[in-house]
N, C-alpha and C positions, 0 to 999 in steps of 0.2 A: 393352610389355605382359607380364605373367606370364602363364602357360598358361591360368590360368582366365579372365582377361579376353579372351583369343583365342577361347575357347570360347563366349563370351558376344556375341562379335561375329559369330560364325559365323551363331549363329542365337539370336533374342530369348530369353531365357528364359522368358518367359510362353507363347513357342509351344509350349512342350512338353506344356501342358495339353491341347490337342487331339490331340497324339500320344499321349498315355496313354490316352485313349479307343480310339485306333486299336491301341495294342498291346494293350490288354485283349481288344478283340475279335476279334484274330487269336491270342489267348493266347500271347503270344512268350515265350520263355525269356530269362534274361539275356544269354546267349550272341546271341541271336538280335538283341536290342534294340542292343546293342554293335557287331553285325555292320551293322546298319543306319544308326545313327545316330553311331557312333565314341564313344570313352571319355568325350569331354566331355558326353554325355548325362547320366551319373550325377551331374555337376554341375548341370546344367539340371532334373534330374528335382526338385531341392530347391523350386524355385519352385511345384511342385503340393504341396509339403507331404511330399515323400517322401525317406526315405533308404534307400539299398539296404544290407542287412544283410552285412557283410563276412565274417561267421564263419557264417551261415546262407543260404546261395547260393539265389538264387530267391525271398527273402523281402524286403519292406520295413518299416521303421519309418513310420508315418503320423502327423504332428502335426496336430491341430485347433485352430485360432486362437480364443480367448474373450477378446475386447476387455473390459479391465478385470476379468476372471474371472467375469463375470455371465452366467449361463445360467438360461433358464426351467425350470421341472420338465419341459416337452415337449422341449426341448433336450437336457436332462440325460439324460432317459431314453432317446433316440435314441443319444447317445453310448456309455452303458451297454449296449445291445442291439447296436450295432455292434461294440463289444469283445467280447461274449459269443459272437456268430455269426462273425465274421471272424478275432478276434486268437487262432487255434488254430495250435497247433503240429502239425505232421503226427508220423506214427509214426516215420518216418526219425530225427526228431529227439527222439524220446522222447514225443511227445504230451503227455497231462495230466502225466506223468512228469518232463518235460524241466527242471522248476522244482520242488524239494521242497517248497517253502511255498507258491508262489501257482498251482502248475500252469501251466495257460495261461488264456486268454480273460481277460487283466487288464489295465489300464490304468495310466498313471503322469501324475500330475498334476506338473507341472514349476514350475520356480521363476520362469517368467514366464507362468503362470497358463494355459499350454496344457495340453492332453491328447496323450500319445503311446501309441501302440498298437504292437505288434510282432507279426510272423508274417504282415503282410498281403500278398496276391499281387495282382499287377497285374489279373487278370481281375475280382477284386472292387470294383476302385477306381469304375467307373460307378456301380455300385447303391450303394456308401457315399455317393457326391456326390449321388446324386439324393435318398436319404433326408435328407442334410444341406441340401440345396437346400429340402426341404419345410418345415424349421424355422429357416430363415436361418442355416446355419454354412457355414463354409469351411475348407479347409485351404490355399489359395492364399496362397503366400507366408509359409506357416509356418516356412519354412527359405530358405537362400540370400541373396544379397547385395542385400536391399532391407529395406523397414521391417519389422520383426518385430511380433509380437503387442503391442498398446499396454498398459501396465501401469496399473492404478488400484487404488484402495484396495478390498478386498473388501466391506468395511462401508459403502460409498459410500449415502449417503440414509438411513442406519439411525441413527446416533451422533452425540452429543452433541459429540464432539471434532472435527466436520469445520465448516469454515467455510461451504462449499456444496457441493453435490454436482455433482463434476466428469464424473459418467460420460457426459452427452451430449457433453462435449468429447472424451473418450475414444473415443466411437463415431464423430463426427464426422472426427476424425483417421486413425482406421483405415479409416472408408470411404474417404477421399481417396487413402490411399496403396494399397489394396489393387486390384488388376488395372489399377494406373494405369501403363501401359508408360513413360511419361517419368520416372518414379522407381523404376522395377523394376530399375534395373541400376546399383546404387552399388558404390563401390570395396569396399565390405564390408557386414557385416550393420550395420543401423541400428534402435537400441534406444531406446524412446521411453517415458516414463512421466509419466503427469498426473493430479494428485490435489487435491482441496480440504481434505483431512484435515490437521489439524494434527499428525500423529505420523508421518507419511513412510513409512507400511510400504509403499509403492509403491517407494522405495528410488531417489530421484532423485540420491543421491551415487555410484551406481554405473551409472548408464545414460548413453548417449549425449547424451541430451536429457532434462532433469528438469524439469517444470512443477510447483510447490508453490505452496500458497495464500499470498496476499499481498494488501494493499488500499493504494488512493492515490486522492488527489482530482486529477481530469483537469482539464486546463486547458479553459476554456470550457464546463463544467459545472457552473453555479453551482447552488447550492440543493439538491442531492442527496448532499451529503457524499461520504464516500469510496466507491470502487468496489472490489468482490472482484474479483481476477484472480490471475496467476500471476507469481512470481519463476522465474529460471531459472538452471539448472545446466547446464554440457555439458562433454562429453569424460570421462565416468567410465568406468571398465570393469575388469576383472579378467583372469583368465587371466595368460599372460606380460606384465608391464608394466604391474601394476595402477596405476591411479590414480584420486583422488577428483575429482569434477567440481568444474569452477570456476564460481563464481557470474558473471553477466553484469549489466552496469548495465541492466536492462531490466524493463519492467512489461508483461505481456502480458494484455490484456482478454481474456476467453472468448471473445468473438465473433472475434477475430482470432488465435486458437491456431492454426487451420488453416493459415492464411496462415505464419505466424512458422515453424511445422515445416516447411512448405513451403520456405522461405526457408533454413533451416538444412541440409535435404536439399540442396538445388541447391547451396549453398557445398560440402559435402562432395563433392556430384557432379564439381564443377568441378576442385578443389583436392585432393581426396585423392589418395593414392598408388596408383596400379594397376600399378607395378612390382614392388615387393617386398611380397608376400602376407603377410610376417611383420609389417609394421609398416603396414599399410593401414586399421587400424580408426580411427575418429573421433577417439579420444583422442589419439592419436599427432600429428594434424592439430593440434589445439588446443594440444598442448604444444610444438610446433614453432614455431606462429605465435603463441603467446600468445593470452591470454584476449581482450586488449582488441582485438587484431587481428582475431581470429576475429569477435568482435562487431560490429567494424565491416563487415568483409566480408557478415555476415547482413544488417546494417541496409542494405547497398547492393542487396541482392536482395531485399529485402522490399518488398511494394506499400503497405504501411500503416506509420504514422510508431508508432515505438515509444517510449513514454514512459520515463523513468528510473525506477529502483527506487523503491517505496513503502516500505511496512511489512511485514517480513516476520512471517509468522503461524506458521512451523513452530515448533513446541516440543519436539519429540525424536522418538525412533525407537520404535514400537511392537513391529514384528517379527512378532507372530501375532495372532489373533482366536480363539483355542482358550478353550473355556469357554462358558457360559451368560450372555448379555449381556442388559441391557434396551436395548429401541430407544427412540427417540423417542416413539412413539405410545405411550399409555398402555395396558397389559395385553399389549403385544406383547415376545416376545423373538427373539434369534437365537442360534443354537447352532453355536460352533465345534468342529468333529468331527477329532480328531487323527489323522492317517494317516502313522504311521512311513515315512519314507523315499517318502511319495506314492503308492505302490502298493496298489490294492485290486482287487477283482475286478469285471468288468463287470456282472455280475449285481447286485452290491452296489450299486455306483454307480445302475443304475437302479431298484433298492429304494430309494435314498435320493431320487430323484427323485419316484417316487411316494409315498413317505412325506411330502415337503415338499406335495404337492398335497393328501393326505388331511388333515392336520393343520394346515397354513399358511391363510391367508387367500389370496383371490385374487391378491394381491401377491407370494405365496411365490416363492421363488428359491432357485437352489444357486450359491454363488460359491467360486471358486478362488482360494485365497491362495498370496502367492510364498514361503511355508514349507512347500508342498506339500501344506497342510491344506483343508479345504472348509467352508463356513457353509451352514447351512438358514436361510432368514430368514422373517420374519412369523410366528411362531408363537404362538399364543396362550398365556398363563401356564398356563391348565389343561390345555393339549395337550402342554406339554413333557416330562412323565414318560412318557407314551404314545410320544412320538417316540422317547426315549432305550432303551425296552424293544423296538423294533423290531430284527429280527434282523441288520440290516446293521450296526446301531450296536455290535454285541457288541465288536469288535475297535478301534473308533474313539472311544470313550468320550470326552467332554470335559474329564476330569479327570485328564489322565496324570501320571507321575512327570516332572521336569524333564528327564532325558535322552531321553525319548521325546518329550516336548513340543518339544524343540529339535532333533531328529534331521532331518537332510536327506542326501539321497543321489543320485547320479548314475546313470545307466544302468550304468556299470561294464563290464568285459569280456563278461558275459553276452551283450550285442548290440553294443556299441559298437566299432567297427574300432579306436580308440585307446585303449580301456580297457586298464589294465594288471593291474588286480585286479578281483575282485568287490566290489561295493558294497550292492545292495538288501538282500540277506539278511544281510550283514555289520552292516549300520547296524541293522536291525531286531533282530537278536540281541544286539549290544552295547547298545543301549539299554536293552532290558528288563533285560539283566544288571546294568548299571550301575544302573539304578533299585532293584534289588534288594541291590546289595553296597555302595553308597556312601550315606551317611547325611548327606544335605545341609542345610544351615540351612535353618529354617524358612521364611524370607523369601526363599528362591532358588527361584523358580517355574519358571525354565527355564535350561537349560545349552544354548547353541548348538553342537552336534556335527555339522560338516559334512565328508562324505566325498567328494571327487572320485577318480576311478578313473585320472585323468593328470594332466598338470601344467597341463591346462586347468580350468577354473573353473565347470562346469557346475553343481557343489553350492555353490558361492561359498563357499569353506574360507578366504578372507582376511578375511571380515567376521565369522567365529566366534568364540565363545569358545574352541573347540576345532577345529581345522581338519586335513584330511589329504589329502594326496595321494599317489596309488599309485604304487609302486616295486616292481620285483623286486629281492630282497636276498640278498647271498651272505651265508650263516653257517656256522660251523664245524660244527654240529650239527643236525638236524632237528628242528624243533618237534613237540610232541605235540598231536594234534589234541584239540579241547576241547570239541565240540558235535555233535550228530547232525544238525545242519543243514548242517554242512559245515566242514571243516577251515578254520582260520584261514590255515594255511600249507601251500599244497599242494606238497611238496617235490619237486625233482628233482636228482640228483647229478650233478656236473660235476667232472672230473678237474682236479687243480691240477700246476704245473709239476714240484712236488716230489713227486709220487707220491700223496699224499693227495688226498681230495675234499672238496668243499664243499657244502652244500645251497643252491640257489636257490629261495626262499620268497617268499611275497607279503609286502609290506611297506608302509612310507609314511614321508612326511616327515611331521612332527608339529610343528604351529604352535599357539600359544597368544595369546591376548589381543585379538583381532580384535572391532571393533563399528562400527555407524552410528550417527546421532545427534549431539548435540552434541559428544560426545567422540569423533568416530570415529577410526578408526585401523586400519589393516590389521595382521594379526598377525605376530609373528615367527617364523620357521621354527626354533624352537629344537634340534629334534634331527632329523638326517636318517636314511633308511634304516634305520628300527626295525621289526623283524619284527613281523608282525601279532599274534602271540601276546603280545607284550610289552606291547601296549598297555594293557590293562584293568589289569593290575598296577602300570604307570605312572601311569594315572589314580588309582589308589587313593591312591598316596603323594602325588600332589599336592593331592588333596581334603583328606587327613587334614592336611596343612601349611596349606592356605587354611582350614580350619576352626579351626585353633590360632591363626592370624595376622590373620586378616581383621578391619579395622575394622568399627563398626558400619554395616550395611547395604551393606557393600562387595560389588560384583559379582564373579563369578569374574575376567572378563576383567580388570577394573581391579585386582584383585590380581596378576595375571599380569604386567602392566605395571608395577607398583609395585615387584615382586621382580626382582632382578637375572637376567638368562637364565641365567648360570652357575650360580646358585644353583637356578633351576628343572631346571636338567638335572642338578644333584647330587640334587636330591630324586627326580626320575625314576629315576636309577640307585641310589636305594635299595631299589627293587622287586625282588622275587624273579623276576627274569627278566633276559634280556640286551636291555636297552632299548637300548644302545649297542654292540651286538655286530656288527650289520650293516655290510654296505658296497654299495652301489649296485650292482646289475649292470648290463649294458650292455642298455638299454631304448629307445635313441632311435628304433627303428622305429616305436614306438607312439606318437609325438609328432604333432600337427596337429591340425586342425580335427575337431571331434566332432560326434557325433549328438543330443546333448542339448542343451538351452538355455544353453548357456556365455555 
């Protein structure tokens, strides 16, 4: 067993929940918690939804689970109020000045439809949990080696492009695994997605388990025609060793989905690697066994008969729900608001909840999407304009430019122990600047630009048109600061053996051509160790070539795949910037498990 497995053997991770309440009552410091429970407690605290800030001693990141991304207005208002009241930085760390864009008291919408808050103190956790209990929210198993938040389509029950509303299945599976001690100690995190939507916005191709819509006539059930249910993919994931999920020859009726997911978890629990922490994700097990052998192992552990595949109903990949959209019911709309990099003020989120209640029907809700945006649902036609005029909506309008619409960023070095570069402010700044500087084709509504602060994949760079992963980069000369919100390259000088000096600046590996859907593929890392200040000029050069050479209707990622990588590099190097001038510095200490939804 690896060290983390030994820690989990010493104390069941779910036992940490009651200990959190005790630590809070005694107002223990980080040093006192470790003195009492050992350094393994930092790992076990993840089962309570808590990550210790390595960069801000004494403070936690708190992750709130939102199955399928669906919140009632009451739940969303509590989340916003909690962020406003408790996610506040102390003066020792700069108070409201600690972040020049968002200040403090903000929250992050993640790529797994969770909500994350920073600057949380241990003594405030019981009060937060009490408020959550009143509205049916939890942070339990928001992190750790267990079933994570179950993904679903944020427009479930609303849109004509879905076959059936799978949200009840999402909630049933989530309820089964949450606080279930038998399945709360898996070899590694276990990620599921369940949708009845034809457009697979819940990303079945990159999850450990992906249930997507299908139909099949079942034996012995005459006269009822074909039934809706799920086809299954297993073993998908990103980070190091990315893998697209493998299809199984299985049809899962909705009523059997909980048992099927339990059987997959049981298989992973029994056969997954508990020795090498680097290869213990379920995708490695599926790769080692092969999909057919893995399916047989699941069937052996499943208490219901699993029919073979029927007719697949997935038609493509949507990716987002930004904009004003018709619902099935006449006269109702849902509005997808664009939150660049997923970060917004807690008070703004609470305002959105109150606006949903004011302008929506009794069924109104707030839905979190996998692209870090959110929806307000069940809005009558005549109320949409008033909703868009609300103060919270000023920065999150549903008609953004293509780069803002597709911008995703992880936590980055601001809070994450493993982040090498700053991400949130940079993504926001770059998206707005690119929308201003690049004239994209009229039919290109979104360019997916995803930035991870390290080699992990919290921002899912491998499936983006343009993906970045953070590096520290050695360059011959320091780069100029370009924006008052923060330099793109915070340079430090390092002497070389020849007596000269080099600058170590923030930079990134630069990838092109990723997507999900029928033509899914991971991007190619076309250029490595690119200084941050060279990226926007390189993108300008790329999009100029793309505009000249694209076929009718060709997406940017498709053009990048069609064009040879050597030529893409040559186009990037035409820019008036040192695109290829950097060498990766030694950043190995920054690698490992991260505090975002990788």
